[in-house]
C-alpha positions in Angstrom: 46.4 143.4 -7.2 49.3 145.9 -6.2 50.8 143.9 -3.0 50.9 140.5 -5.8 53.4 142.4 -7.3 55.2 143.0 -4.3 54.6 139.6 -2.1 52.9 137.1 -4.3 51.8 133.3 -2.0 54.9 131.4 -5.0 53.0 128.5 -5.2 55.7 127.3 -7.8 58.5 129.0 -6.6 61.8 126.7 -5.9 65.0 127.5 -5.0 67.5 125.7 -6.7 71.8 125.5 -6.3 73.0 127.2 -8.7 74.1 124.7 -10.5 69.9 123.4 -10.7 71.2 119.8 -9.4 69.8 120.1 -5.6 66.4 121.5 -4.6 66.9 124.0 -1.8 63.5 125.1 -0.3 60.5 126.4 -2.4 58.8 129.8 -1.0 57.0 133.0 -2.0 57.8 135.9 -4.4 59.1 138.3 -3.3 60.2 141.8 -5.7 63.3 144.4 -5.6 61.9 147.1 -7.4 63.4 150.3 -9.5 61.5 152.9 -9.5 60.4 153.2 -13.6 59.1 149.5 -12.9 57.3 149.9 -9.7 55.9 153.7 -11.6 54.5 151.7 -14.3 52.8 148.9 -11.9 51.6 151.9 -9.3 49.5 153.5 -13.0 48.7 150.5 -14.3 47.5 150.1 -11.0 45.3 152.8 -10.9 47.9 155.6 -9.2 48.9 158.4 -10.8 51.2 162.0 -9.4 53.9 159.1 -8.8 57.4 160.8 -7.4 60.5 159.1 -6.2 61.5 161.6 -3.1 64.0 162.0 -1.3 64.3 160.0 2.2 61.5 162.4 4.7 61.0 164.5 1.9 56.6 164.1 2.1 53.8 166.3 2.2 52.7 163.8 4.3 54.2 165.1 7.9 54.1 161.5 8.9 56.7 161.0 7.3 58.8 164.2 7.5 60.4 163.5 10.3 62.5 160.2 11.0 62.6 156.8 13.0 64.1 157.8 16.2 64.2 157.5 19.7 61.9 159.3 21.6 63.5 162.2 23.8 66.6 161.9 21.4 67.5 164.4 18.1 65.0 163.5 16.2 67.9 162.7 13.3 67.9 158.8 12.2 70.5 156.3 13.5 71.0 152.8 12.9 68.6 151.6 16.2 71.2 148.2 16.6 72.7 146.9 20.1 75.7 148.8 19.4 73.6 152.0 19.5 71.4 150.5 22.3 74.8 149.8 24.6 76.3 153.8 23.2 73.0 155.3 25.1 71.5 153.1 28.1 68.9 151.8 26.2 67.7 148.4 26.3 66.7 146.2 23.5 66.5 142.2 24.4 64.4 138.9 24.5 63.8 137.5 27.6 63.3 133.8 27.3 62.6 133.2 31.2 59.6 135.4 30.8 59.0 134.9 27.0 59.4 138.4 26.2 61.4 141.7 24.9 62.5 143.9 27.8 62.4 147.6 26.3 63.1 151.0 27.9 62.6 153.3 25.0 59.9 154.4 22.7 60.9 155.2 18.6 58.2 157.5 16.6 58.8 158.9 12.8 59.4 157.2 9.7 60.7 153.9 9.6 63.1 152.9 6.0 66.9 153.4 6.4 67.6 156.1 3.8 70.5 154.6 2.3 68.8 151.9 1.1 65.1 152.2 0.8 63.4 153.9 -2.8 60.7 156.1 -1.1 57.6 156.7 -3.5 54.7 158.2 -3.1 51.6 158.0 -4.9 47.5 159.1 -5.6 45.4 156.6 -6.2 42.9 158.0 -9.2 40.9 154.9 -10.9 39.8 152.3 -9.1 40.9 149.0 -11.3 38.8 145.7 -11.5 41.2 142.7 -11.1 39.2 140.4 -13.9 39.6 143.2 -16.5 44.2 143.5 -16.0 46.1 143.1 -18.6 49.2 141.4 -17.5 52.3 142.4 -18.3 53.6 138.2 -17.6 55.1 138.4 -21.3 55.3 141.9 -21.9 58.1 143.0 -22.9 57.0 146.8 -20.4 58.2 143.7 -18.1 61.9 143.5 -17.9 62.1 142.5 -14.3 60.1 138.9 -15.2 57.8 139.5 -11.8 55.8 137.1 -11.5 57.1 135.0 -14.6 57.6 131.4 -13.5 60.8 129.2 -14.1 58.4 126.2 -15.1 57.4 127.8 -19.0 61.3 127.5 -19.4 61.6 124.4 -20.7 65.0 123.8 -20.3 64.4 124.2 -16.4 61.5 121.9 -16.0 63.5 119.8 -17.8 66.6 119.5 -15.0 63.7 119.7 -12.2 61.9 117.0 -13.3 65.7 115.1 -13.6 66.8 116.1 -9.5 63.3 115.2 -8.7 63.0 111.9 -10.2 67.2 110.8 -11.0 65.9 107.0 -12.7 63.9 108.2 -14.8 60.3 106.8 -13.8 
């Protein structure tokens, strides 16, 4: 149930130009949350002790060491082609063999300290999905996750006009 807040099928999700005059694509919902909204969702789905954490600050040892190349200092680095070249590492796709060529291994917590919201929580109680009260229409839902634009009459009218320009 919690994962449906993060990524859901997107049965009525559509991407349009800013003027709502051209359909681009349909795709799944992917949501971004601030800590407060994520805390609300975690608590409503049975989690407690919800805490925002600093990078590599954790009660779990698996998350206390930053992602790094085995044999190198345990400091987070942006593992990109410039990094690989600087350190004599190989990480490239070989289209002839149909696989990647990699001459190193990595270990550690694989999140970017600059862009990641890191949250720890403990599951406290089971919440029955059939008994769960949705926040879709609630004023607590300031992110409007799982809110369908098809419920907005202005959008729905423009969509009908785009899909049926002659009004048939």
